[in-house]
N, C-alpha and C positions, 0 to 999 in steps of 0.2 A: 420369264416375262412377268409373272405375278410378283416375284421377289423384288424386282426392280421397281415396280409400281408401289409396292408396300414400303420400300425404303424411301421413295420420294414423298409419300404421305407422311412417314414417320419423321422425316427431316422438317416438314412444314408444321407438324403438330407439337404438342407438349409431351410426347411419348418419352418415357425414361430411357436413357441410353444404357446399353449393356456395359457393365464395368467388371474389373477383375478384383480378385481378393486382396491384392496388395493396395488397391485404392481404398478399400474399406477398413484397413488396419487401424484406423484411428478410433474405432469403436471402443468405448470404455470397458466393456465386458468381453472376456474371451470365451464365454460360454454360448453354446447354441441353445436357443429357446425353442423347445419342441412342443408342438400341439398335435396330438393324435386323436382323431375322432372317427367313430363308427356311426352308422345311421341311428343307432339306439343308445349310444354310450360315448362319453369322452374319457379316454384313458390318461391323457396328459394335456395340461393347459399351461402354456408358457413355462414349462419345466426346464431348468437349466441342466443340460447334459454335455458330455464331452464330445461324443460322436454318435452318428446314426448310420448304419449300413443298410442300404435299400436294395431290394430285388427289382431293378428297373428293366423295362423291355429292351433297353440299350445296353444291358449288362449290370453287374453289381456295382453300386456306388457307395463310397464312404463320404459322408458329409460331416465336415468340421466347421467351426466358427469361421467367419469371413469367406465362406464359399461364394462363388459367383451366383447370381440369381438364375434359377432354372425352374422348369416345370417338367416333371417326368411321370410317365405312366408306369404304374407298378405291375409286375407280372406275379403270378403265384410263386411264393417263396418265403424265405426267412428274413424278417425285419429284426435287426439287432440294435438295441439301444445301450450305449455305454455311458454310465453316469460319471459325474465328476470324480467320484471316489474310486472308479474303476470297476464297479459292479456291472454285470451284464444282464439285461432282460431281453428275452427273445419272444417273438410272436410270428406265427405263420399268417400271412395275409394272402387272400385269394386274388387281390387286385386293388386298384385305387389310383390316387393321384398324390404326388409329393411336390410341394413348391418351396423353393428356397427364396426368401425375400431379403431385401436389404435390412440391416439391423440384426443380423444373425437369427432370423426367424425361419424355422422349418415347420411347415404345416402339412400334415399327412391326413388325407381323407381315405380311409380304407373301407372296403365293402364288409369284410369280416376280419377278425384278428383272434387267434387262439394261441395259447401257450402250448409248446410242443408236448408237454406232459398231459395235456387234456385230450390228446388224440389217441384213439384206439386203432392200433396198426391192423388188427384182424378185420375190423369193420372196413377200413380203407381198402384192404386187399379184396374183400368181397365186392365192394362197390366198383373197383377197377375191373373185375371180371364181368360184372353186369354191364358196365359202360362199354367194354370192348365188344360185347355181343351186339349192343345197339349201334355201335359205330359201323358195323357191317350191313346195316339196314339199307334197303332199297329206297326208303323214304329219305330224301335229302335233308329235310328239316331234322328228323330224328338222328340221322348220322352226324349232322353238324353240331347239334346239342351234345351228343355223346362225346364227340371229339373235344369240345370245350371242357366238358366234365372230366375227361381223361387227363387233359393238361393239368388241371387243378389237382386231381387225385394223385397223379404221379409225382408232382412236386410235394404234395402233402406226405406221400409215402417216404420221401427222402428225409423229411423233417421229423416224422413221428418217432417217438422213443419207446 
């Protein structure tokens, strides 16, 4: 019911219609323009890259130039940036939002981003043990917070080198 009402409103307003990558192929640049921002730092600003692989809550996504416009929520996991020269840079992100916009723009707002070699695997393991103990708490708030922490830490453990 809500979707039908939303579609009626969208038809009557100046809302941009969803298009497909083949319709956007006339863009002069074949590079994806990446902006990656954290609350305290900007890592990329309209940097031209070949591809970005995202850990989305809907599954892992590979974003190339001329991708259809989307908005995706990020889950804890590995964000991989492939430059035009083929070099790869990786970051562990604990969450955030990614938006692909017309004009080959990819904007990522992440809560945190760490390179895998910055992560201490032993510390992660110790934090997992602590969070698992709190996840069994009778206090629902403590247990819920611990389960969220466990989700991030377990993803972090897979990425840590």
